[in-house]
C-alpha positions as CSV (number, residue, x, y, z in Angstrom):
1,V,-1.2,13.1,-1.6
2,E,-4.2,11.0,-1.0
3,D,-6.8,8.9,-2.6
4,D,-9.7,6.7,-1.3
5,S,-7.2,4.2,0.2
6,G,-5.3,6.8,2.3
7,Q,-2.7,9.5,2.5
8,I,1.1,9.6,2.0
9,W,3.7,12.4,2.0
10,I,5.9,13.1,-1.1
11,K,9.2,14.8,-0.4
12,G,11.7,16.3,-2.7
13,W,14.9,18.1,-2.1
14,R,16.8,20.6,-4.3
15,N,16.2,19.9,-8.0
16,Q,13.4,17.4,-7.2
17,A,11.5,20.0,-5.2
18,V,10.9,21.9,-8.4
19,L,8.6,19.1,-9.5
20,L,6.2,20.0,-6.6
21,D,6.0,23.7,-7.6
22,G,2.7,24.7,-9.0
23,L,0.7,21.9,-7.6
24,S,-2.6,22.8,-5.8
25,V,-4.9,20.9,-3.4
26,G,-7.4,18.9,-5.3
27,E,-5.4,18.3,-8.4
28,I,-5.2,14.8,-9.8
29,I,-1.6,13.8,-10.5
30,S,0.5,10.8,-11.6
31,V,3.8,10.2,-9.8
32,T,6.4,7.8,-11.1
33,T,9.9,6.6,-10.0
34,V,9.9,7.4,-6.3
35,N,11.6,5.7,-3.3
36,A,9.4,4.6,-0.4
37,K,11.0,4.6,3.1
38,A,10.2,5.2,6.7
39,G,10.1,8.9,7.6
40,L,11.1,10.6,10.8
41,E,7.7,9.9,12.4
42,G,7.8,6.2,11.4
43,R,5.2,6.3,8.6
44,T,6.1,5.5,5.0
45,E,6.9,8.5,2.9
46,L,7.7,8.8,-0.9
47,F,10.9,10.5,-1.9
48,L,11.5,12.0,-5.3
49,T,14.5,10.9,-7.3
50,P,16.4,12.5,-10.2
51,F,14.3,10.3,-12.4
52,S,10.9,11.1,-10.9
53,T,8.0,12.6,-12.9
54,I,4.8,14.3,-11.8
55,V,2.1,14.8,-14.4
56,K,-1.1,16.8,-13.8
57,K,-4.1,14.7,-14.9
58,N,-6.8,17.4,-14.7
C-alpha cells in the first residue's frame, strides 16, 4: 500500500490472507490492528493478525 508519504508491504498468511482478496490497485482502504516488523529485505513490513480489519473506503 502507499500514500503521499511512501509505500509499505502488507502481508497475511492463511486466514488473514483472505482479507486481501478482492482488493485492486488504486482502492482507498483503512487497515487496523497489524504488527510492524523488519521483513527479509530489511525494510519495515505490516503483518496482518487474527484481529486485523481492512475496510474499503471508495
